[in-house]
C-alpha positions as CSV (number, residue, x, y, z in Angstrom):
1,M,39.1,211.1,354.3
2,A,37.3,213.6,356.9
3,E,38.8,211.7,359.8
4,H,42.4,212.2,358.6
5,A,41.7,215.9,357.4
6,V,41.4,216.6,360.8
7,T,44.7,215.5,362.1
8,V,46.7,217.1,359.3
9,P,48.8,219.8,361.0
10,V,48.4,223.2,359.5
11,A,52.1,223.7,358.4
12,V,51.8,220.3,356.5
13,R,48.5,221.4,354.6
14,R,50.2,224.9,353.6
15,E,53.3,223.1,352.4
16,V,51.2,220.6,350.2
17,E,49.2,223.6,349.0
18,R,52.2,225.5,348.1
19,L,54.0,222.6,346.5
20,R,51.0,222.1,344.0
21,R,50.8,225.3,343.0
22,E,54.6,225.6,342.3
23,I,54.2,222.1,340.4
24,V,51.2,223.1,338.5
25,H,53.0,226.5,337.6
26,H,56.0,224.4,336.3
27,N,53.8,222.0,334.5
28,Q,52.6,224.9,332.4
29,R,56.0,226.5,331.8
30,Y,56.9,222.9,330.8
31,Y,54.2,221.4,328.7
32,E,52.1,224.6,327.5
33,H,54.9,227.3,327.1
34,D,58.0,225.1,326.1
35,A,59.9,227.2,328.8
36,P,60.7,225.5,331.8
37,E,62.1,227.9,334.8
38,I,63.7,225.0,336.7
39,S,65.8,222.0,336.2
40,D,64.5,218.5,335.8
41,A,66.1,217.7,339.3
42,E,64.7,220.8,341.0
43,Y,61.1,219.7,339.6
44,D,61.6,215.8,340.8
45,A,62.5,217.2,344.4
46,L,59.4,219.3,344.6
47,F,57.2,216.5,342.9
48,R,58.9,213.9,345.5
49,R,58.5,216.0,348.5
50,L,54.7,216.3,347.5
51,Q,54.3,212.6,347.3
52,E,56.0,212.1,350.6
53,L,53.8,214.4,352.3
54,E,50.7,212.9,351.0
55,A,51.8,209.5,351.8
56,A,52.7,210.4,355.3
57,H,49.1,212.3,355.6
58,P,46.2,210.6,353.7
59,G,44.0,213.6,354.7
60,V,45.7,215.9,352.3
61,R,45.0,213.6,349.3
62,S,43.0,214.9,346.3
63,A,42.1,213.8,343.0
64,E,43.3,217.0,341.8
65,S,46.9,216.7,342.8
66,P,49.5,217.1,340.5
67,T,50.6,213.7,341.7
68,E,47.5,212.1,339.9
69,R,47.8,214.2,336.7
70,V,50.2,213.8,333.6
71,G,51.4,216.9,331.8
72,A,49.0,219.7,331.0
73,P,45.6,220.3,329.5
74,P,45.9,220.7,325.7
75,A,46.2,224.2,324.1
76,E,42.9,225.4,323.2
77,R,44.5,226.7,319.7
78,F,44.7,223.1,318.8
79,T,41.7,220.5,318.4
80,T,41.9,217.7,320.8
81,V,42.4,213.9,320.5
82,R,41.4,211.2,323.2
83,H,43.6,208.6,323.6
84,T,42.1,205.5,323.6
85,L,44.6,204.2,326.4
86,P,45.9,206.7,328.8
87,M,49.6,207.9,328.3
88,L,51.3,207.5,331.4
89,S,54.3,209.2,333.0
90,L,56.9,207.4,334.8
91,A,58.0,207.1,338.4
92,N,61.7,207.9,338.9
93,A,64.6,206.5,340.5
94,M,67.5,208.7,341.8
95,N,70.1,206.0,342.7
96,E,70.8,202.4,342.5
97,E,69.1,201.4,345.7
98,E,65.8,202.9,344.2
99,V,66.1,200.6,341.4
100,L,66.9,197.4,343.5
101,E,63.7,198.6,345.6
102,F,61.9,198.8,342.4
103,D,62.9,195.2,341.1
104,R,62.3,193.9,344.8
105,R,58.7,195.2,344.6
106,V,58.2,193.9,341.0
107,R,59.3,190.2,342.3
108,R,57.0,190.7,345.3
109,A,54.1,191.5,343.7
110,L,54.7,188.8,341.3
111,R,55.5,186.3,344.0
112,S,58.6,185.5,342.0
113,D,61.9,184.5,343.5
114,G,63.6,184.3,340.0
115,A,65.6,187.1,337.9
116,I,63.1,189.4,336.1
117,A,64.4,190.4,332.5
118,Y,64.1,194.1,331.6
119,V,64.4,196.2,328.4
120,A,66.8,199.1,329.0
121,E,66.1,202.2,326.8
122,P,67.6,205.6,326.8
123,K,65.2,208.2,328.1
124,L,65.3,210.3,325.2
125,D,64.8,214.3,326.2
126,G,61.9,215.4,323.8
127,V,58.3,215.6,323.5
128,A,56.0,212.4,324.0
129,V,53.3,212.1,321.2
130,E,51.2,209.1,319.9
131,L,50.9,208.0,316.2
132,V,47.8,205.9,315.0
133,Y,48.0,204.1,311.7
134,E,45.0,202.4,310.5
135,R,45.4,200.0,307.5
136,A,48.9,201.0,307.8
137,R,48.4,204.6,307.2
138,L,48.8,207.5,309.6
139,V,45.6,208.8,310.3
140,V,46.2,210.8,313.5
141,G,49.3,212.1,315.6
142,S,48.7,214.0,318.9
143,T,50.6,215.1,322.1
144,R,50.4,213.6,325.5
145,G,48.5,216.5,326.6
146,D,46.9,215.5,330.2
147,G,47.5,211.8,329.5
148,T,44.0,211.3,328.6
149,T,43.4,214.2,325.9
150,G,46.2,215.7,323.8
151,E,46.6,218.1,321.1
152,D,46.3,217.0,317.4
153,V,49.4,217.7,315.5
154,T,49.0,215.4,312.8
155,A,50.0,218.0,310.1
156,N,53.1,218.8,311.9
157,L,54.1,215.3,312.4
158,R,53.7,214.4,309.1
159,T,56.7,217.0,308.2
160,I,59.2,215.1,310.2
161,R,61.2,212.6,307.6
162,S,61.5,209.7,310.0
163,V,58.0,209.6,310.6
164,P,56.4,206.9,308.1
165,L,53.1,207.8,306.4
166,A,52.4,204.5,305.5
167,L,53.8,201.4,306.9
168,R,55.8,198.6,305.2
169,A,56.3,195.5,306.7
170,A,59.9,193.7,306.2
171,R,60.1,189.9,304.8
172,G,59.3,187.8,307.6
173,A,57.6,190.4,309.7
174,P,54.1,190.0,311.2
175,P,51.7,191.5,309.2
176,I,51.0,195.0,310.1
177,P,47.8,195.4,312.2
178,D,44.2,197.3,311.5
179,R,44.9,199.7,314.1
180,L,48.3,200.5,315.6
181,E,48.9,203.0,318.1
182,V,52.3,203.6,319.0
183,R,53.8,206.2,321.3
184,A,57.2,208.0,320.7
185,E,59.5,210.8,321.5
186,V,60.1,213.7,319.1
187,L,63.3,215.5,319.4
188,L,66.3,217.3,317.8
189,S,69.7,215.8,317.7
190,K,72.6,217.8,319.2
191,A,73.9,218.7,315.8
192,G,70.4,219.7,314.7
193,F,69.9,221.7,317.6
194,Q,73.1,223.6,317.0
195,R,72.2,224.3,313.4
196,L,68.7,225.6,314.4
197,N,70.1,227.8,316.9
198,A,73.0,229.0,314.5
199,D,70.1,230.0,311.8
200,R,68.1,231.7,314.3
201,A,71.3,233.8,315.5
202,E,71.7,234.8,312.1
203,R,68.3,236.1,311.2
204,G,68.3,237.8,314.8
205,E,65.9,235.5,316.5
206,P,65.7,234.3,320.1
207,L,67.6,231.2,320.6
208,F,66.0,228.1,322.1
209,A,67.4,227.2,325.6
210,N,68.0,223.2,324.8
211,P,67.0,220.6,322.2
212,R,63.9,219.7,324.3
213,N,62.5,223.2,324.2
214,A,63.4,223.5,320.4
215,A,61.6,220.3,319.8
216,A,58.5,221.3,321.7
217,G,58.4,224.8,320.2
218,S,58.5,223.4,316.7
219,L,55.9,220.4,317.0
220,R,53.3,222.9,318.5
221,Q,53.5,225.5,315.6
222,L,50.2,226.2,313.9
223,D,52.0,226.7,310.5
224,S,53.4,223.2,309.6
225,R,55.4,224.9,307.3
226,I,57.7,226.2,310.2
227,T,57.7,222.7,311.6
228,A,59.0,221.2,308.4
229,G,61.9,223.7,308.2
230,R,63.1,222.2,311.6
231,P,65.4,219.1,311.8
232,L,63.1,216.8,314.1
233,E,63.4,213.1,314.6
234,I,61.0,210.5,316.2
235,F,61.7,207.2,318.0
236,C,59.1,205.2,319.2
237,H,59.0,203.0,322.4
238,S,55.8,201.9,323.6
239,A,52.1,200.5,322.4
240,G,48.8,202.0,323.0
241,T,45.8,200.0,321.5
242,I,46.7,197.4,319.0
243,T,44.0,195.2,317.1
244,G,45.1,192.0,315.1
245,V,48.6,191.3,316.5
246,R,50.0,190.1,319.8
247,F,53.4,190.6,321.2
248,T,54.8,188.5,324.1
249,S,57.5,191.0,324.9
250,Q,58.8,194.5,324.8
251,W,61.8,193.5,323.3
252,E,59.7,191.6,320.4
253,F,57.6,194.7,320.2
254,L,60.3,197.0,319.5
255,A,62.0,194.9,316.9
256,T,58.5,194.6,315.1
257,L,58.3,198.2,315.0
258,A,61.7,198.5,313.3
259,A,60.3,195.9,311.0
260,W,57.5,197.5,310.3
261,S,59.4,200.9,309.2
262,L,59.0,202.7,312.6
263,P,62.3,204.3,314.0
264,V,63.4,202.7,317.3
265,S,66.5,203.7,319.2
266,D,69.6,201.8,318.4
267,Q,70.7,202.1,322.0
268,N,67.8,199.7,323.6
269,R,69.0,196.7,325.3
270,R,67.5,193.4,326.7
271,C,68.9,192.8,330.0
272,D,68.6,189.2,331.8
273,D,68.2,190.9,335.4
274,V,68.5,194.0,337.3
275,A,72.2,193.6,338.0
276,A,72.6,193.8,334.0
277,A,70.1,196.6,333.8
278,L,72.4,198.8,336.2
279,A,75.4,197.9,334.2
280,R,73.8,199.3,331.0
281,Y,72.9,202.3,333.0
282,Q,76.4,203.0,333.5
283,E,77.4,202.3,330.2
284,L,75.0,205.0,329.0
285,A,75.9,207.3,331.7
286,A,79.4,207.1,330.4
287,A,78.6,207.5,326.7
288,R,76.2,210.3,327.1
289,E,78.2,213.0,326.0
290,R,79.3,211.0,322.8
291,L,75.6,210.2,322.0
292,P,73.9,212.1,319.0
293,H,70.7,212.8,321.2
294,E,70.4,214.3,324.6
295,I,69.4,211.5,327.1
296,D,68.5,212.4,330.9
297,G,68.5,208.6,332.0
298,V,67.4,205.1,331.5
299,V,63.9,203.8,331.3
300,L,63.6,200.0,332.6
301,K,60.7,198.2,331.7
302,V,59.6,194.7,332.5
303,D,60.3,192.7,329.4
304,D,57.6,189.9,329.6
305,L,54.2,191.7,328.6
306,A,52.1,189.1,330.4
307,L,53.8,190.1,333.4
308,Q,53.3,194.1,332.7
309,E,49.4,193.1,332.5
310,R,49.7,191.6,335.9
311,L,51.6,194.3,337.5
312,G,49.3,197.1,336.2
313,Q,49.6,200.6,337.1
314,V,49.0,203.3,339.7
315,S,47.0,206.5,338.9
316,R,49.8,208.2,337.1
317,S,52.4,205.5,336.1
318,P,52.9,201.8,335.2
319,R,54.2,199.5,338.2
320,W,56.2,197.6,335.7
321,A,58.5,200.6,334.5
322,I,60.8,203.0,335.9
323,A,63.1,206.0,334.8
324,Y,66.6,205.8,336.4
325,K,67.7,209.3,336.1
326,F,71.3,210.6,335.5
327,K,72.9,212.6,338.2
328,A,73.1,216.1,337.3
329,Q,76.5,217.8,336.3
330,Q,77.0,220.2,339.2
331,A,79.5,222.6,340.8
332,E,79.7,225.2,343.3
333,T,80.6,228.7,342.6
334,T,80.4,232.1,343.9
335,V,78.1,234.8,342.8
336,L,80.0,238.1,341.9
337,Q,77.1,240.4,340.7
338,I,73.6,240.4,339.8
339,V,73.1,242.5,336.7
340,P,69.9,243.4,334.7
341,S,70.1,242.2,331.0
342,V,67.8,243.6,328.4
343,G,66.5,241.0,325.6
344,R,65.6,241.6,322.0
345,L,61.9,242.3,323.1
346,G,62.5,244.1,326.2
347,T,62.4,241.8,328.9
348,V,64.6,242.5,331.6
349,T,66.2,239.5,332.8
350,P,68.6,239.1,336.1
351,I,71.8,237.3,335.2
352,A,74.2,236.0,337.7
353,V,77.8,236.9,336.9
354,L,79.7,233.9,338.4
355,E,83.3,233.1,339.4
356,P,84.3,231.1,336.4
357,V,84.0,227.2,337.0
358,A,83.8,224.1,335.2
359,V,80.6,222.3,334.5
360,G,80.0,219.4,332.2
361,G,83.3,220.3,330.3
362,V,82.4,223.9,330.0
363,T,83.6,227.0,331.7
364,V,80.5,228.9,332.9
365,R,80.8,232.6,333.9
366,N,77.2,233.7,333.7
367,A,73.8,231.8,334.6
368,S,70.3,233.3,334.2
369,L,68.2,233.7,337.1
370,H,65.0,234.0,334.8
371,N,62.8,236.3,336.8
372,M,62.5,238.3,339.8
373,D,60.4,235.5,341.4
374,E,63.0,233.1,340.8
375,V,65.5,235.4,342.5
376,T,63.1,235.7,345.4
377,R,62.3,232.0,345.6
378,K,65.8,230.8,345.7
379,D,67.0,234.2,347.6
380,V,70.1,234.8,345.6
381,R,72.3,237.5,346.6
382,V,75.7,238.6,345.4
383,G,78.5,236.9,347.4
384,D,76.4,233.8,347.9
385,T,77.9,230.3,347.2
386,V,75.6,228.7,344.9
387,L,75.2,225.0,343.4
388,L,75.4,225.2,339.4
389,E,74.1,222.7,337.2
390,R,74.3,222.0,333.5
391,A,73.2,218.9,331.6
392,G,74.4,218.6,328.2
393,D,74.0,221.5,325.9
394,V,71.4,222.9,328.3
395,I,72.1,226.6,329.5
396,P,73.4,226.5,333.2
397,Y,71.2,227.6,336.0
398,V,71.3,228.2,339.8
399,V,70.1,225.4,341.4
400,R,70.1,226.7,345.1
401,V,71.8,228.9,347.4
402,L,74.3,227.0,349.8
403,R,73.3,229.3,352.7
404,E,75.6,227.5,355.2
405,H,78.2,229.4,353.3
406,R,76.5,232.9,353.4
407,K,78.6,235.6,355.1
408,G,77.1,238.4,356.9
409,R,73.5,240.1,355.4
410,P,74.1,240.6,351.9
411,R,71.5,243.1,350.3
412,K,68.9,241.6,348.2
413,F,68.8,242.2,344.2
414,R,65.8,244.7,343.1
415,M,64.9,244.9,339.6
416,P,65.7,248.6,338.7
417,E,62.7,251.0,337.8
418,K,64.6,252.4,334.6
419,C,65.9,250.4,331.8
420,P,69.9,249.9,332.4
421,V,70.2,250.6,328.4
422,C,68.0,253.3,327.5
423,G,66.9,254.8,331.0
424,G,63.1,254.0,329.8
425,H,60.4,252.9,332.4
426,V,60.6,249.1,333.4
427,V,57.2,247.7,334.4
428,R,55.7,244.3,335.4
429,E,52.4,243.7,334.4
430,E,49.8,242.1,336.9
431,G,50.0,238.4,336.6
432,E,53.1,238.2,334.7
433,A,56.7,237.3,336.1
434,A,58.7,239.2,333.6
435,Y,60.0,243.1,333.7
436,R,60.2,244.9,330.8
437,C,61.5,248.1,329.3
438,I,58.5,249.7,327.2
439,N,60.7,252.2,325.4
440,A,59.9,251.6,321.7
441,A,63.4,253.3,320.6
442,C,65.5,251.2,323.5
443,P,68.8,250.1,321.8
444,A,68.7,246.7,323.2
445,Q,65.1,246.2,321.3
446,R,65.9,248.3,318.2
447,K,66.7,245.6,315.6
448,S,63.6,243.6,316.3
449,R,61.4,246.4,316.8
450,I,62.7,247.9,313.3
451,R,62.2,244.6,311.7
452,H,58.5,244.2,313.2
453,F,57.7,248.0,312.1
454,A,58.6,247.2,308.3
455,S,57.1,243.5,308.3
456,R,54.6,242.7,305.4
457,N,51.6,243.1,308.3
458,A,52.8,246.6,309.5
459,L,54.1,248.9,307.1
460,D,55.3,246.5,304.8
461,I,58.6,248.0,303.6
462,D,59.5,246.1,300.7
463,G,63.5,245.2,300.6
464,L,63.9,246.1,304.5
465,G,65.1,242.5,305.4
466,E,67.0,241.2,308.6
467,K,70.4,241.6,307.5
468,L,70.0,245.2,306.1
469,V,68.4,246.2,309.3
470,D,71.2,244.7,311.2
471,Q,73.6,246.8,308.9
472,L,71.6,250.2,309.6
473,V,71.6,249.5,313.3
474,E,75.4,248.4,313.6
475,R,76.2,251.6,311.4
476,D,74.3,254.0,313.7
477,L,72.2,255.0,310.8
478,V,68.9,254.2,312.4
479,H,68.0,254.5,316.1
480,D,64.2,254.3,315.9
481,F,61.3,253.9,313.3
482,A,61.6,257.6,312.5
483,D,65.1,257.5,311.3
484,L,64.2,255.2,308.5
485,Y,62.2,258.1,306.6
486,G,65.4,260.2,306.9
487,L,67.7,257.7,305.2
488,T,69.1,258.6,301.6
489,A,69.8,256.6,298.8
490,E,73.6,257.5,299.2
491,Q,73.7,256.0,302.7
492,L,72.1,252.9,301.7
493,A,74.4,252.6,298.6
494,G,77.3,252.1,300.9
495,L,75.9,249.2,302.6
496,E,76.9,245.6,301.8
497,R,74.7,243.9,298.9
498,M,73.2,247.3,298.2
499,A,73.5,248.5,294.7
500,E,72.4,251.8,293.3
501,K,69.2,250.3,292.0
502,S,68.3,248.5,295.2
503,A,68.8,251.4,297.2
504,A,66.7,253.5,295.1
505,N,64.0,250.7,295.5
506,L,64.3,250.7,299.1
507,I,63.8,254.6,299.4
508,A,60.9,254.4,297.1
509,A,59.2,251.5,299.4
510,I,59.9,253.5,302.4
511,E,58.0,256.7,300.6
512,R,55.1,254.2,299.9
513,S,54.7,253.3,303.7
514,K,54.0,257.0,304.3
515,R,50.3,256.6,304.2
516,P,49.5,253.4,306.0
517,A,46.0,252.2,307.3
518,L,45.7,253.5,310.7
519,D,45.4,249.8,312.2
520,R,48.6,248.8,310.6
521,F,50.4,251.9,311.9
522,L,49.5,251.0,315.4
523,Y,50.3,247.4,315.2
524,A,53.7,248.4,313.6
525,L,54.4,250.6,316.9
526,G,55.0,247.0,318.8
527,I,52.4,248.0,321.4
528,R,52.5,244.8,324.0
529,H,49.3,242.9,323.5
530,V,48.0,244.9,320.6
531,G,48.1,242.6,317.7
532,E,46.5,242.9,314.4
533,H,42.7,242.4,315.6
534,L,43.2,244.8,318.4
535,A,44.8,247.4,316.5
536,Q,41.8,247.3,314.2
537,V,39.3,247.7,317.1
538,L,41.4,250.8,318.4
539,A,41.6,252.3,314.8
540,D,37.7,251.8,314.5
541,R,37.1,253.4,317.9
542,F,39.4,256.2,318.0
543,R,40.4,257.2,314.3
544,D,43.2,259.2,315.2
545,V,46.6,258.7,316.6
546,D,46.6,261.5,318.8
547,A,43.2,260.2,320.2
548,I,44.8,256.9,321.1
549,M,47.7,258.3,322.6
550,S,45.6,260.7,324.6
551,A,42.8,258.3,325.7
552,S,42.5,257.5,329.4
553,E,42.3,253.9,330.6
554,E,38.5,254.5,331.1
555,D,38.2,255.3,327.4
556,L,40.0,252.2,326.6
557,L,38.1,249.9,328.8
558,A,34.8,251.3,327.4
559,V,36.0,249.7,324.0
560,H,34.4,246.4,323.3
561,G,37.0,243.8,323.2
562,I,39.6,246.1,325.0
563,G,40.2,244.4,328.5
564,P,42.1,245.8,331.6
565,E,45.3,244.1,330.4
566,V,45.3,245.9,327.0
567,A,44.0,249.3,328.1
568,A,47.0,249.3,330.9
569,S,49.5,248.3,328.3
570,V,48.4,250.8,325.7
571,R,48.4,253.5,328.6
572,R,51.9,252.7,329.7
573,F,53.0,252.9,326.0
574,A,51.5,256.4,325.7
575,R,52.7,257.8,329.0
576,E,56.4,256.9,327.9
577,R,57.9,260.1,327.1
578,Q,60.4,258.3,324.5
579,N,57.4,256.8,322.8
580,Q,55.7,260.2,322.5
581,K,58.9,261.4,320.7
582,V,59.1,258.3,318.5
583,V,55.4,259.1,317.3
584,A,55.5,262.6,317.2
585,R,59.0,262.2,315.1
586,L,57.3,259.9,312.6
587,L,54.3,262.2,312.0
588,A,56.5,265.1,311.5
589,A,58.3,263.1,308.9
590,R,54.9,263.1,307.0
591,V,53.9,259.5,308.0
592,A,50.2,260.0,307.9
593,P,48.1,256.9,309.1
594,Q,44.6,256.9,307.2
595,A,41.6,256.6,309.4
596,P,39.3,253.7,308.3
597,A,36.3,254.6,306.2
598,P,33.6,256.1,308.3
599,P,30.9,253.8,309.2
600,T,27.3,254.2,307.6
601,G,24.0,253.5,308.9
602,A,21.6,254.5,311.6
603,L,24.1,254.0,314.4
604,A,27.2,255.4,312.4
605,G,29.9,256.4,314.9
606,K,27.7,255.6,318.1
607,T,29.2,253.4,320.8
608,I,26.2,251.4,322.4
609,V,26.4,249.4,325.6
610,L,24.2,246.4,326.1
611,T,23.1,245.5,329.8
612,G,20.3,243.0,330.8
613,A,18.7,240.3,328.6
614,L,16.7,241.3,325.5
615,E,13.6,239.3,324.4
616,T,13.5,239.7,320.7
617,L,17.2,239.1,320.2
618,T,20.1,237.3,321.7
619,R,23.3,239.4,322.9
620,G,25.2,238.0,319.7
621,E,22.4,239.2,317.3
622,A,22.0,242.6,318.9
623,E,25.7,243.1,318.7
624,R,25.9,241.9,315.2
625,R,22.8,244.5,314.4
626,I,24.9,247.2,316.1
627,V,27.8,246.7,313.8
628,A,25.9,246.4,310.8
629,A,24.2,249.8,311.6
630,G,27.5,251.4,311.9
631,G,27.8,251.4,315.7
632,R,30.4,250.3,318.2
633,I,30.1,247.9,321.0
634,G,30.9,249.4,324.2
635,S,32.6,247.2,327.0
636,G,31.8,249.6,329.8
637,V,29.9,253.0,330.3
638,S,31.8,256.0,330.0
639,K,31.6,259.7,328.8
640,Q,32.0,258.3,325.2
641,T,29.0,256.2,325.5
642,D,26.1,257.5,323.4
643,Y,23.5,255.0,324.3
644,V,23.0,252.5,327.1
645,V,20.3,249.6,326.0
646,A,18.8,248.0,329.2
647,G,17.0,244.7,329.0
648,A,15.3,242.8,331.9
649,D,17.7,242.6,335.0
650,P,20.0,245.2,333.9
651,G,23.6,245.4,335.9
652,S,25.4,248.0,337.2
653,K,25.8,249.7,333.8
654,L,22.4,251.1,334.2
655,A,23.1,252.9,337.4
656,K,26.4,254.4,335.8
657,A,24.5,255.4,333.0
658,K,22.2,257.3,335.0
659,K,24.9,259.1,337.0
660,L,26.6,260.2,333.8
661,G,23.4,261.4,332.2
662,T,23.7,258.9,329.3
663,P,20.6,258.1,327.2
664,V,19.1,254.7,328.1
665,L,17.1,252.9,325.5
666,D,14.6,250.3,326.5
667,E,14.3,247.3,324.3
668,A,11.5,248.8,322.0
669,A,13.2,252.0,321.5
670,F,16.7,250.0,320.7
671,L,14.7,248.2,317.9
672,A,13.0,251.1,316.7
673,L,16.3,252.9,316.3
674,L,17.4,249.7,314.2
675,G,14.1,249.9,312.2
676,I,13.1,246.3,313.4
677,P,9.6,245.5,314.3
678,A,9.2,245.1,317.9
679,R,7.9,241.1,316.9
680,E,10.5,240.5,314.2
């Protein structure tokens, strides 16, 4: 490996590193965030280029390369499940010749001159999962994750109606094994996806981009009741570990799954040879628009399981299967404009306004460019000819610029510094791709922000539901939170489904919301990154709205639990003039946030910063003792710090404390302050 490494050109090494970074990024967007930024075709092109470079230059190969891995690590919010057999990915074929070459490789490896039978299965565009049954009962269900370890989504899988919780064998079927691990795809039908998005549109919620994203987002909910409300389906296609039953072929296995009440696709076909498999591919390609589910190709598997075992696998995919991908539906068109569009949550997205063009039976006039990173990476400019792609019901996107058609030197697009809707500041947080308008009164965000302000965990204004908020905004009665407190019963009574009593009840609920707890008020403002917990942390530390709005970034960073990202977000919110006006108008409307009860104890109201190791107490125990005594834990030393407790090997916090003149306690003095014997 070291000998090869010396001979790898610098340009190749740099390209490999760039490709790996891009692929890891897009894996995270696809598997972890369920929000891909590029098409499958673009991803496949990146992946294949990396494979080519690694094959041509062995010195750049690495066990950590994306070509050696599958998917992405499971999210920390889920417990994990280790697969007894790895859940592998599939190698791709992009044209007929690559399928024929796959067939030749299979026959060479088997030393066979005869035809190889294949099972052709539709490549369903969903989320890969594993179901584990013991004694015919579902015991665990998990996502593929990184191929070895997945996320435990058993509770969510149990809500899918087509997932049998207990298996039943049909007459004549083999007995159900003691343990059955079956791999499957969770997905939404086209009709189910359209219903789901229609419901979300009616509720004013963001729409899913495509059925695959919707299925992934639905399956990875922490609250299984949300999953239960989504029309998910499942189709089984492969085996993990099976004890007690042996199969001779993939076709027999699929038929037996159906006999055990597990759903399999009715589009599966057994093909006597590669020519029949290619013919089946053409049939499905012609029928794909009429099928009830999105498919993006055909999976070909060697039917004979004994031959599969002889063929084995490479690091990330089996040698006995290949995914023959459909050609993307593409068209060329011209970018007429690039305009910034502000979403319901303030995200500013560049949109390409296009010369209308038909793609996949739909006339396309606009395409999202996602974010500035994508605009820069693809170098999209006004006047460019671009290749546009659309697969099934997926939102169209720009694949690439056809630079050979570019005329002159068109100007690059720049994200505006001011929101095009309200004129508020547009900011981009460090480490994020998105730009956002931070004006809480921005008309583009008005409905979603008001709904959040009135929600149960915020100001809890009973009766102020989504449809009513829509009417208030659309009739120009409410522009921001403060306008809610100027509404009259007469105005409300004129709205749909608002009788006199309902109007009076809502006015009363608005009046009751005028004395919220400070943390709920802060949460209601919708400050980015400030959820319920951090709102409580801020309320406990500052105890007053004005104090929070005027706090410096240093003051915020000194609060235990507040990091640079949150501190910067709070400061940006507080500096925005429109936000200052909204908060002032709320206070003028006699909304009076209530500070938390004053702390009691030896350290009541004091901010303590710990540095160095203590002998008597662990860091966690010391922090718990401080909080129990009414104190607050500081992350950094500032003018608001009351004491710095210095143990063994203190860090730079001690030097800063001395510079600021902050009182410093050794361990004995700290224990005495808490009333703890030195050798407790």
